[in-house]
N, C-alpha and C positions, 0 to 999 in steps of 0.2 A: 421429605414430603413437601410439595408445594403448598403455599398458604392459600387461604380463601382470598379472592381478588375482586376488585371492582373492574368490570369488563371495559376495556378501552373502546372508545366510540361513543360513550355517553358524554353528555355535556360537561365540560370542565373549563375552568379559567386557567389557560396555559401560563399566566403570569404567577400562578400559585404552584411552585414546584411540588409541594406535598400532595396536591391532587394528581399530578403526573406520577409520582412515586406510588400512589395507591393502585395504579393500573399495572405495575410491574409484574406481580404474581400471575394475574390473569393472562397477560401477554406471553409470559414464559411458558405457561401451560399450553396456550394456543399453539406455540411454535415448538413445543417439545424440547425446550431448553432446560437442561438439568439444573443449571445455576447461573445467576446473573447479579450484577451490582449496577446501581444507577446513582450518580452523584450530580447535583445541580447547584451551581453558584449563581445567585441572582439577588439584587438589592443589598449587596454587601454581606450576605449570609450564605452558607453552604449547608444543604440538606442531602441526606443519602439514605438509601435503602438497599436491601439485598434479599435474595430468595433462593431456595434450592440447596443442592448438595455439591460438595467438592468433587465427588465422583458418583455417577448414577448408581443407585442401589446400595451405597455404603452407609447411608444415614448420617454422614458427617456433614454438618451444615456449612454453607458459605457464610462467612462473617464479614464485617466491614473491613477487617484487616487482611482477608484472604487475597493473595496475589494470583492474578490470572495472566497467563502469557499473552502479551498484547501484540505480538508479531511486528508488523511494520511500523507501528506507532513508536517502536524503539528508535526509529530514524529521527523522530522529533527530539528525543533526548540527545542522541548523537549530534544532531545539528546544533542544538543549544550549547553543548559543550564546545563545539568548534567555534561558534560565534562568541563565546566567552573568551576564547583564545584570541580571536580577532579584536575584540574590544580591549584586551590587555596589550595589544600591539605585538603579540607573539607570532601572528600569522597575517599575511596580506590576503585579503579576500579575492583580489583579482590578479594576483601574481601566479605564474606557473607553479604547480605543486612539486616540480622535480626536486627542489631543495629539501622538501619535507618527506617525499616518498621516492627515494632514489630507485627503488625496485621497479618503478614504472618505465625506466629507461627513457628513450627519446619521447615516448608518449607523454611523459610528465611535463615536457616543455609546451604542450599544446592544451593543457587542461588547467583550469583554475578551481579554487575551492567554491566559488560562486556557482560554477557550472556543475560541480559534483553535487552540491546541496539541492540544486533546482532540477536535477535530472536532465540537464542539457549538455552533459560532458560527451555524449556520443558513444560511451562505452557499451560494448555488446554484453548480453547476458552470458554468464558462464556457470557451469554446474560444478563438476568436481565433487559430487555429493559423497562419493566413497572416501574422499580425503578430508572433508571439512571437519570431521569429528576430531582429528588430531592435527591438521595442518595449521600453521601459524598464518597470520595475515600476510606476512612477508612472502612465505612460500606460495600462498594462494595467488597473490598478485603476480608473481613471476610465472607460475605454471599455468594459470588460467586467465587472469585479466589481460595480461600482455599477449598471450597466445590467441585470444579471441579478438583482440584489437577493437576497432570502432565499427559501429553499425552506421554511423554518419559522422560528419565533421563536428568537432566540438563547437558548441555555441549556436548551431544551426536551428535546432528545434528540440522538443521534448521527447524523450524515450525513457520510461521508468527503468531504473538500473539499480539492482541490489549490489553488483560489484562496485558501483560508484561509492556506496556507503562503506564497503570494505576498505576502500582507499581512504575515505575520511577517517575511519577508525585507526588506520595505520598512521595517518598524519597526526592524529591526537597522541598516539604512542610516541612518535619520534619527537614531538614538540615538548611533551610533558615529562618524558622519561618513565612513564607509568604504563602498565597494560591498559587496554580500553576499559575493562571492568573497574580497575582501580581509579582511573581518571574520571569516569562517569559518576562513580560513587563519591569521590572526594570533591569534585567541582560542582556537581549538580544534586545528586540524590540526598546526601547528608545535609547540605544547606537547606533543602526543601523539607527536611524531616521525613524522608522516605527511606525505609529499610530496604537495602538491596536484595533482589532475588533474581537469579538468572536461570534459564532453562537450557538444557543441552549444551552446557558450557563446561568442559573439563577444566580442572584446576581451581575452580571457585569453591569456597566453603559453603556448605549447605546453610541456608538462612534459617532463622527461628520461625519465621512466619509460614503458615500453610500455603501451599501452591495448588491451585485447582487443576484437575485433569481435563484435557480437551476431549470432545466427543464428536463422532460422526453419527448423524441422525438421518435415518431414512423415514421421512414422514409418511410415505405411502403405506408402509407396513408397520410403522411404529417401532422400528428397531433402533436401539441406541447402543453404540459401541465406544469404549474408551480409545483414545488415540495417544500414543506415546510420542513425545517430541523427539525430533532427530537433531536439528541444530548443528552446532560445531563452532569451534573457536574462531575460525576465519570469518564466518558470516555473522558473528555476534553483534557488531554495530548496526546491522540491518534488521535484527529481529530477535534478540535473545532475552529481552527484559520481561519480567513478570511483575505487575503492579496492580493496585486496586483502582476502582473508579475514583475514589477520593484522592489517590496519588495523581491521577491524570488531571484532576481539577487543580491540584497544587502546581503542576506544570503549567496549566493553562493560565493561572493567575499571574504568570510572568508578563502576560500580554494584556492584562486588565488593570486599569489605574488603581492604585499607584504603582503597580508592577513589583518587581523584585530587583531594584537597581544594584544591590550587593552581589547578585548573581549575573544579571545581564542588564546593562543600562538601557533605558527606554528607547534611545535612538537606534540601538542595534537590534532590539526586539522588533521595532517597526520595520527594519530591513527584512527580517524573516517573513513578515506578513505581506511585503510588497511583491506583486507579481513580477517575475523576471521576463524581460522582453524575449519573445520567441518561444516561451514555454507554454505550449498549448496541449494540456493533458487530456486530449479528447476522450470522452466517456468516463473520466475520473472526476474532474472538477472543471472550473471555469478558468483557472490560472494556477500557477505554482510559484511560491516564494522560495525561501531558503529553509527547506525542511517542513514547510506547511503548504497544504493545498488551500486554494482560495475559491470560495463559493459565492457567486454573485446573487444578491437578493435585492428586491426592490426597496425594502425597508432598510437593510444594512448588509454589508458583507460579513460573511463568516469565514473563519479559517480553521484548519484542523487536519486530521489524518484518520484513515481507516487502518485496522490491523487484523489480518486473518492469519493465525498461526496454525499449528497442527490441532484442528478441532476446536478452535476458539474464534470468536468474532467480536472485535472491540472498536469503539468509536470515540473520537474527541472532537468537539466543536466549540469555537470561541467567537463571541460577538462583542466587539469593543463598544459599539454604539450604546447598547442597552446593558452591558456588563454581564452577559450570560457566559457561563462555561458549563457545558453539558458533556458528561462522560458515561458511556455504557461499556461494561465488560461482561462477556458471556462465555461459558465453556462449551460451546456447540457451534457447528457450522451453520445451524439454522438461526443463529443470533441475528443474522442480517434481516430476517423478517420481523423479529422483535424490534430492531432498531428502526426499520421503516415505519412500523406502527407508531412508535414513540415520536418519530419525526413528523408523522402526519398530524399528531395532536398539536405540536408546536407550529407546524405550517399553517394550521387553521387560523392562527392569529398573526401570520406573516412574520414569524420570528426565526424560522429555520428553513433552509432550502430543501427541496426534494432531492432525491438521488438523481444524478445525471442520467438522462435517458432520452429516448427518441420515440415519438408517437408515429405509428404507421398510418398513412392515409388509407382510408377505406375505399374499396372498389376501384383501385387504380393499379395497373400493372407497371412495375418499375423495370426498365431495361438495364441489365447489368453492364458494367464497364466493359469495353471491348477487349477481348483476349486477356481476361484476368486470371485464367487457369495457369497454375504453375506452382513452384516451390518458393517460399519466402522464408528467410532465415535471419534470426537475431542471435548471434553466438550459438549457444546450444539449444535454442528454442526454434522449432520448425513448424511452419504453417503450410499445409497443402491445400490448394484450392482447385476444385474440379467442377465441371458442368455436366449435368445429365442430358439425356436426349431431348428433353423438353426445354432445356435452357436454364433450368434452376441451378443455383450455385450452392455448393457444399464445401464445408471447411473442416479440416482435421488439424488439431493442435497437438504437436509433439507426439505423433503416432497414435492418437486416439481415433475412435471411429468417426467417419465423416458425418457431419450434422448439417441439415439444410439451414441456410441463413435467410433472413428476411431483409430484402433491400428496401431502402426508403427513398422517397422521391425528393431529392435535393441535388445540388450541384456537386456534392463531394462524395457521392457513392457510399453513404453510410449504411450500416446494416446492424441487425441484432440477431442473437441466437441464444438458446437456453444455456444456462450455466449448470452443468451436470453436478458440480460440487455442492452448490446451494440450490436445493430442490425448489422449483417454482420461480426462480429468479432468472433474469436475462442480463446479458452484458452486451455492450455495443462496440462496434469497430467501424473502420472505413478503409476503402481502397484509396491509395495516394497516387495521383496522376501528375504527369508532367504538364504544366500549364500551357505549354506551346503545342506539344504533339498529342496530348491527351493519353499518352501511353502510361499504363499502370506500372509503377516501379516499386511499390511498397504496399504493405498492409499495416494498419494501426489497430492493435487489439489490446484491450485492457491497459492502455497507456504505453504499450511497447510498440516501437516501429520495427518491422521486419522487412528486409530488402529482398527484392526478387533475384533468385539465383538460376531459375530455369523457366523455360516457356514451352512446356510440353503440351501437345494437343491430346490431353488425356480424357477419356470418357469415364464417367463415374461408374457405369455398369461393369466395366472391365478392370477397374483399378482397385487395388487393395490398400488399406491404411498403411502409412509408413511405419516401419519398425523403429523402435527407439534406439538411436545410435547417435554418436557425435558427428557433427558436420566438419569437414576439413576447413581450415581457415582460408578459403579462397577469397579472392576479392569480390565484394558484393557489387550489385548494380545500382545501389543508391547514389544519388547525385552528391558530389562533393566528398566521397569517401576518401580519406587520406591514406588508405592502405593499411597494411598489417605490420605490426612490430612484434616479431617473435623473439 
């Protein structure tokens, strides 16, 4: 049962973490989040609070020690282990990874660890969901990463890539002689005092700590359903960890003075926070370092990561200037709304950035980019763009129903559309044009670049959503594509 709460929106001193913690229960209730944890480090002290249940309706309470699957925040842990190997001289950050990951073949000669950690490797997305439960990272790289090839040339620009972190995980295995779970536990978790917990990962021993169940919440009808994790061994370095909000603060303190030099020296931690040239994670953050997103703020920069697993929403933010570390874990897809409300409280005092987003100019019609209809592909992810008879643009992602997008008046053809997974939220994207010809050659959605594969004159009224199937690894039309390595 959710606790009685102080409703957020009341006056509070955001420099007092305890006042922010007092709003947690009310916000969880507002967003129908079954359970959540909030931990805040400020002024040299860490405070934490939790509310709700491990699984809705069970009566088993979330505790401070409960592990919640943190999804892509796992990448921060994987990146930190990789940087520890760099600091020890075991890996060259800018050398080709072919010597560490021979399974990549000739592709390994084109990619560096820096590019993998900053999502500038150019690797296309790959699925292979039916195999990831049992496939090793080596098998996954050979059968999926290599076969999907590149969506763009390595080092050109940002395209969020889970396969890139599969490669990093494999690099960690070949360098340390341990499996990825063993290495992350030995090199990072145990030194930080974190008890390992993994989800959807065959071959790992069940931990002693409780692990929360994710939930899919339909706020319109008040329906809450548990979601069972899928996961798999191959994708583990990109999203298999379950930890608490307090554990995320422990990781964040590597980046707050005096740091954790026994785990990662300060100079190498600083490299993780430094934006990589060319890494423009449009719609996700203002820049990207080595495993950490960078959020620009007038008062101070923040770094961190978001993690959305199977029915969980988790967030980590770190501010070196004021010494803040803020971590929220929640076992619901609607945790994004809870996070935004908590962020708003901090933003009132200019301590934390707002979510990346775009404001729509009122009363102005925006002309869509010329001939933008067509099929755009990033590995196994497909985006279909169509125009209706009135000229409105609609987008289908990976075979889902077409949804109208709102174009915004600027020079880069940005747009927004509802996020059907997180009710009431929107995400942003943009069409990518050739600077000379103005021809649309790609679309950037949720940090991923998809390259144009076809230019059909399709009318929305007569077209059907694409069926979910794999795309043959044909050469894409993105500029600088180095081709495919099968």
